[in-house]
Backbone as numpy.savetxt, mean C-alpha at the origin, in Angstrom:
# Nx Ny Nz CAx CAy CAz Cx Cy Cz
-5.50 3.29 11.44 -4.40 3.50 10.86 -4.00 3.01 9.66
-3.60 3.64 8.56 -3.20 2.89 7.40 -1.68 2.05 7.40
-1.37 1.24 6.43 -0.35 0.47 6.80 1.09 1.45 6.48
0.80 2.47 5.73 1.71 3.63 5.47 2.02 4.59 6.83
1.18 4.63 7.38 1.30 5.41 8.54 1.97 4.53 9.74
1.58 3.20 9.73 2.28 2.18 10.58 3.75 2.27 10.51
4.22 2.71 9.27 5.55 2.46 9.02 6.66 3.67 9.26
5.62 4.76 9.62 6.17 5.95 10.10 6.80 5.99 11.62
7.93 6.71 11.88 8.40 6.53 13.12 7.73 7.84 13.80
7.85 7.91 15.17 7.22 8.59 15.83 7.54 10.38 15.41
8.88 10.56 15.32 9.29 12.07 15.02 8.63 12.27 13.42
8.27 11.29 12.65 7.88 11.54 11.51 6.45 12.01 11.59
6.00 11.06 12.30 4.26 11.33 12.88 4.13 12.68 13.53
5.10 13.05 14.04 5.00 14.56 14.99 5.08 15.45 13.83
6.12 15.38 12.71 6.40 16.33 11.96 5.18 16.32 11.00
4.43 15.32 10.74 3.29 15.43 9.81 2.27 16.13 10.50
2.13 15.71 11.70 0.99 16.40 12.67 1.21 18.10 12.60
2.59 18.43 12.80 2.80 19.72 13.09 2.50 20.60 11.35
2.84 19.88 10.80 2.57 20.44 9.33 0.78 20.41 8.75
0.37 19.63 9.43 -1.15 19.58 8.89 -1.93 20.10 9.84
-1.90 19.85 11.17 -2.69 20.10 12.19 -3.47 19.02 12.78
-3.33 17.64 11.93 -3.91 16.48 12.23 -2.99 15.05 12.43
-3.48 14.55 13.31 -2.70 13.23 13.42 -2.46 12.46 12.15
-1.23 11.80 11.73 -0.98 11.14 10.70 -1.92 9.99 10.28
-2.36 9.49 11.65 -3.33 8.15 11.55 -4.62 8.83 10.82
-4.95 10.08 10.93 -6.33 10.69 10.47 -6.51 11.11 9.25
-5.35 11.09 8.39 -5.15 11.60 7.15 -5.55 10.58 6.37
-5.87 11.07 5.03 -6.31 10.01 3.91 -4.57 9.73 3.22
-4.59 8.91 2.35 -3.27 8.65 1.89 -2.54 9.64 1.15
-3.83 10.42 0.36 -3.21 11.57 -0.51 -2.81 12.70 0.54
-3.67 12.93 1.60 -3.23 13.99 2.53 -1.75 13.74 3.22
-1.58 12.51 3.52 -0.29 11.93 4.13 0.87 12.08 2.96
0.99 11.59 2.09 1.68 11.70 1.06 2.07 13.21 0.56
1.06 14.08 0.39 1.21 15.48 0.19 2.09 16.25 1.21
1.69 15.82 2.88 2.40 16.53 3.79 3.98 16.17 3.92
3.86 14.78 3.69 5.26 14.22 3.35 6.26 14.70 2.39
5.76 15.07 1.37 6.43 15.78 0.13 6.91 16.99 0.67
5.91 18.09 1.37 6.07 19.31 2.09 7.11 19.12 2.57
7.44 18.22 3.60 8.49 18.07 4.55 9.81 17.36 4.19
9.75 16.96 2.77 10.99 16.29 2.38 11.04 14.77 2.45
10.04 14.30 3.13 10.09 12.99 3.48 10.14 11.81 2.51
11.01 11.03 2.27 10.53 9.95 1.59 9.27 9.10 1.73
8.45 8.70 0.89 7.34 7.91 1.59 7.62 6.59 2.14
7.04 6.04 3.01 7.42 4.77 3.66 7.34 4.04 3.01
8.31 2.77 2.90 8.37 1.76 2.12 7.87 0.53 2.81
7.23 -0.52 2.01 6.67 -1.65 2.32 7.51 -2.66 3.01
7.21 -3.79 3.40 8.18 -4.82 3.94 9.35 -4.97 2.71
10.41 -5.27 3.12 11.21 -5.71 2.43 12.21 -4.51 1.68
11.49 -3.32 2.13 12.36 -2.01 1.64 11.65 -1.61 0.14
10.42 -1.83 -0.24 10.24 -1.69 -1.52 8.59 -1.16 -1.46
8.48 -0.20 -2.09 7.22 0.30 -2.19 6.00 -0.80 -2.48
4.80 -0.46 -1.77 3.95 -1.57 -2.05 3.38 -1.65 -3.15
3.53 -2.96 -3.94 3.06 -3.25 -5.37 1.46 -2.96 -5.26
1.24 -2.58 -6.49 -0.21 -2.55 -7.09 -0.36 -3.81 -7.68
-1.52 -4.69 -6.89 -1.68 -6.21 -7.48 -2.88 -6.01 -8.73
-3.31 -5.03 -9.07 -4.49 -5.09 -9.93 -4.00 -5.39 -11.32
-2.78 -5.27 -11.75 -2.65 -5.75 -13.08 -2.52 -7.22 -13.22
-1.84 -7.70 -11.93 -1.44 -9.09 -11.96 -2.56 -9.98 -11.72
-3.41 -9.39 -10.77 -4.80 -9.95 -10.76 -5.73 -9.99 -12.18
-5.60 -9.17 -12.79 -6.45 -8.95 -13.94 -5.79 -9.91 -15.21
-4.46 -9.99 -15.10 -3.74 -10.88 -15.86 -4.03 -12.44 -15.33
-4.18 -12.66 -14.25 -4.68 -14.12 -13.60 -6.02 -14.22 -13.86
-6.87 -13.11 -14.07 -8.40 -13.70 -14.21 -8.42 -13.89 -15.60
-7.71 -13.15 -16.36 -7.70 -13.47 -17.84 -7.26 -14.93 -18.28
-6.27 -15.37 -17.69 -5.65 -16.78 -17.79 -6.76 -17.77 -17.28
-7.35 -17.48 -16.23 -8.60 -18.29 -15.64 -9.76 -18.29 -16.79
-10.04 -17.09 -16.98 -11.23 -17.18 -18.15 -10.96 -17.97 -19.20
-9.67 -17.90 -19.68 -9.47 -18.79 -20.91 -9.05 -20.21 -20.82
-9.31 -20.65 -19.49 -9.10 -21.93 -18.89 -7.65 -22.48 -19.05
-7.03 -21.45 -18.92 -5.39 -21.97 -18.97 -4.98 -22.28 -17.50
-5.56 -21.59 -16.46 -5.16 -21.89 -15.09 -6.86 -22.02 -14.38
-6.93 -22.85 -13.40 -8.22 -23.36 -12.66 -8.57 -22.09 -11.62
-9.98 -22.44 -11.39 -10.32 -21.38 -10.30 -9.73 -21.36 -9.20
-9.15 -22.61 -8.76 -8.55 -22.99 -7.48 -7.06 -22.29 -7.42
-6.61 -22.56 -8.68 -5.14 -22.02 -8.89 -5.36 -20.45 -8.83
-6.33 -19.74 -9.36 -6.50 -18.32 -9.63 -6.48 -17.74 -7.88
-7.45 -18.50 -7.20 -7.94 -18.33 -5.86 -6.66 -18.43 -5.21
-5.99 -19.35 -5.06 -4.81 -19.61 -4.54 -3.50 -18.26 -4.68
-3.31 -18.07 -5.91 -2.62 -17.15 -6.36 -2.96 -15.69 -5.95
-4.32 -15.36 -5.82 -4.94 -14.06 -5.58 -4.62 -14.12 -3.67
-4.82 -15.31 -3.24 -4.62 -14.92 -1.82 -3.20 -14.76 -1.34
-2.22 -15.41 -2.24 -0.58 -15.35 -1.97 -0.42 -13.66 -2.28
-1.01 -13.15 -3.44 -0.55 -11.86 -3.85 -1.06 -10.69 -2.76
-2.21 -11.06 -2.32 -2.89 -10.08 -1.29 -2.26 -10.37 0.29
-1.69 -11.22 0.41 -1.17 -11.57 1.75 -2.19 -12.40 2.64
-3.19 -12.78 1.97 -4.09 -13.26 2.97 -4.17 -14.86 3.28
């Protein structure tokens, strides 16, 4: 189960299954989003009501700061764990 499907309620999962012929849990992210769009559903939001952020850019910036010795490896790893929720 993806995090996105975990945020769907039972009725939404049933609608997606009727639309696609597959369980929402068995769909790829792309298939799930396409089915939801066809059904006029808003994509599920992450915790706090916001769409899950993409941490790639932030991690790349932090890696650049680390590579320039502006932050230490330990500071980089701590921030990475914080961003990824580990």
